[in-house]
C-alpha positions as CSV (number, residue, x, y, z in Angstrom):
1,M,-15.7,-9.5,19.0
2,T,-12.8,-11.8,20.3
3,S,-11.1,-11.7,16.9
4,L,-11.3,-7.9,16.8
5,C,-9.9,-7.5,20.2
6,T,-7.2,-10.0,19.7
7,G,-6.3,-8.3,16.4
8,V,-6.1,-4.8,17.8
9,L,-3.8,-6.1,20.6
10,A,-1.7,-8.2,18.3
11,G,-1.5,-5.4,15.7
12,A,-0.4,-2.9,18.5
13,I,2.4,-5.2,19.6
14,G,3.6,-6.0,16.2
15,T,3.6,-2.3,15.3
16,A,5.5,-1.6,18.5
17,I,8.0,-4.3,17.9
18,M,8.5,-3.1,14.3
19,D,8.9,0.5,15.5
20,A,11.6,-0.7,17.9
21,A,13.5,-2.4,15.2
22,L,13.3,0.7,12.9
23,Y,14.3,2.9,15.7
24,A,17.4,0.6,16.5
25,R,18.3,0.9,12.9
26,Y,17.8,4.7,12.9
27,R,20.2,5.0,15.9
28,R,22.7,2.7,14.3
29,D,22.7,4.8,11.3
30,G,23.5,7.9,13.3
31,G,20.0,9.2,14.2
32,T,19.9,11.3,17.3
33,T,16.4,12.0,18.1
34,G,15.1,10.2,21.4
35,F,12.6,7.3,21.0
36,F,9.6,9.3,22.1
37,G,10.2,12.1,19.6
38,W,11.1,9.7,16.8
39,E,8.1,7.4,17.6
40,T,5.5,10.4,17.6
41,S,7.0,12.1,14.5
42,E,8.0,15.2,16.3
43,S,9.9,16.3,13.1
44,A,6.6,16.3,11.1
45,K,5.8,20.0,11.6
46,S,4.4,20.5,8.1
47,W,3.3,18.3,5.2
48,Q,6.6,18.7,3.6
49,D,8.1,16.9,6.7
50,A,5.4,14.1,6.9
51,S,6.3,10.7,6.1
52,T,4.2,8.4,3.8
53,P,1.5,7.5,6.4
54,G,0.8,11.1,6.9
55,Q,0.5,11.7,3.2
56,V,-1.8,8.8,2.7
57,G,-4.1,10.2,5.6
58,R,-3.9,13.8,4.1
59,R,-5.0,12.4,0.7
60,L,-7.8,10.3,2.2
61,V,-9.2,13.3,4.2
62,S,-8.9,15.6,1.2
63,T,-10.7,13.1,-1.1
64,L,-13.4,12.4,1.5
65,T,-14.0,16.2,2.6
66,G,-12.7,18.2,-0.4
67,R,-10.5,20.1,2.1
68,D,-6.8,20.0,2.8
69,L,-5.5,19.5,6.4
70,P,-3.5,22.3,7.9
71,D,0.2,21.7,8.5
72,S,-0.4,21.4,12.2
73,A,-2.2,18.1,11.5
74,A,0.8,16.5,9.8
75,R,2.2,14.9,13.0
76,T,-1.1,13.5,14.4
77,T,-2.0,12.2,10.9
78,V,1.3,10.3,10.5
79,N,0.8,8.7,13.8
80,A,-2.8,7.9,13.4
81,V,-2.3,6.3,9.9
82,H,0.8,4.4,10.9
83,W,-1.0,2.8,14.0
84,A,-4.2,2.2,12.2
85,T,-2.4,0.4,9.5
86,G,-0.7,-1.9,12.0
87,L,-3.9,-2.6,13.9
88,S,-5.8,-3.3,10.7
89,W,-3.4,-5.8,9.7
90,G,-3.6,-7.4,13.2
91,V,-7.4,-7.5,13.0
92,A,-7.3,-9.0,9.5
93,Y,-4.9,-11.8,10.6
94,A,-6.9,-12.5,13.7
95,I,-10.1,-13.0,11.7
96,V,-8.4,-15.0,8.7
97,G,-5.8,-17.0,10.9
98,R,-8.0,-17.6,14.0
99,G,-7.4,-20.9,15.4
100,R,-4.7,-21.9,13.0
101,R,-2.1,-24.1,14.6
102,G,1.0,-26.1,13.5
103,P,2.7,-25.2,10.3
104,W,0.3,-22.3,9.6
105,A,1.5,-20.5,12.7
106,A,5.2,-20.9,11.6
107,V,4.6,-19.4,8.2
108,G,1.7,-17.1,9.1
109,G,3.9,-14.3,10.4
110,P,6.2,-14.0,7.6
111,L,3.3,-14.3,5.1
112,L,1.5,-11.4,7.1
113,G,4.8,-9.3,6.8
114,L,5.1,-10.1,3.1
115,S,1.4,-9.2,2.6
116,A,1.9,-5.7,4.3
117,F,5.1,-5.3,2.3
118,A,3.6,-6.1,-1.0
119,S,0.5,-4.1,-0.4
120,G,2.5,-1.0,0.2
121,Y,4.4,-1.3,-3.0
122,A,1.1,-2.0,-4.9
123,I,-1.0,0.9,-3.3
124,L,1.5,3.6,-2.8
125,P,2.8,3.7,-6.3
126,A,-0.8,4.1,-7.5
127,M,-1.1,7.1,-5.1
128,E,2.2,8.5,-6.5
129,L,3.7,8.3,-3.0
130,Y,6.3,5.6,-3.9
131,G,7.9,4.7,-7.1
132,P,7.3,1.3,-8.6
133,I,9.0,-1.5,-6.7
134,W,11.6,-2.0,-9.4
135,S,12.8,1.5,-8.9
136,Y,14.2,0.6,-5.5
137,D,17.7,-0.9,-5.0
138,K,17.8,-4.4,-3.4
139,Q,19.3,-3.1,-0.1
140,T,16.4,-0.8,0.4
141,L,13.8,-3.4,-0.4
142,K,15.6,-6.0,1.8
143,K,15.6,-3.5,4.7
144,D,11.9,-2.8,4.2
145,L,10.9,-6.4,3.8
146,S,12.8,-7.6,6.9
147,V,11.1,-5.1,9.2
148,H,7.7,-6.0,7.7
149,V,8.5,-9.8,8.4
150,V,9.4,-8.7,12.0
151,F,5.9,-7.0,12.2
152,G,4.1,-9.9,10.8
153,T,5.9,-12.5,12.9
154,S,5.4,-10.6,16.2
155,T,1.7,-9.9,15.3
156,V,1.0,-13.4,14.5
157,L,2.8,-14.7,17.8
158,A,0.8,-12.2,19.8
159,A,-2.5,-13.1,18.2
160,T,-1.7,-16.8,18.8
161,I,-0.9,-16.2,22.5
162,F,-3.9,-14.0,23.1
163,G,-6.2,-16.4,21.1
164,R,-5.1,-19.3,23.3
165,A,-5.5,-17.4,26.6
166,I,-9.0,-16.3,25.5
167,T,-9.8,-20.0,24.4
168,R,-8.6,-21.3,27.8
169,R,-10.5,-18.6,29.7
170,A,-13.7,-19.3,27.9
171,A,-13.3,-23.1,28.5
172,R,-12.7,-22.5,32.2
173,R,-15.9,-20.3,32.4
174,K,-17.9,-22.9,30.6
175,L,-16.7,-25.7,32.8
176,G,-17.4,-23.5,35.9
177,A,-21.0,-22.8,34.7
178,R,-21.6,-26.5,34.4
179,G,-20.4,-27.1,38.0
180,A,-22.8,-24.5,39.4
């Protein structure tokens, strides 16, 4: 349960930091939508406007239920899948990387980011939502990889901080129980 909670919190922080980096890039490139509207995908008014996470969610619901979601579900689906993906990577790291210290903590973040990046370029082309990785130019891949490394690093850092705090608290409780 501790790993689950740590992972959810760490994944949320990593996703928020990744989104802040993406938003800064969006604004630097001339975007004008405010942060809240951008973060909540206010432009996704139909499936035609929905980004890749929304398309993944739409496909998943359609496959499981045999029904297509209405256009009105596009915005919610984009957000739900985007955040669920970030949280699930956080949970995966909290379970696999739990208690790791030293060099692992230093490389764990970039490795988590690289794993998230690579899985997208493996799964999404199979779903015909992305082209194969070799169809993208180096600059596009570099930008995508860099923001995933930001995600992984901030997620691992958050998981490490939360994990240590939880361990210290548990040790204090155990020590307190012995003294009673």
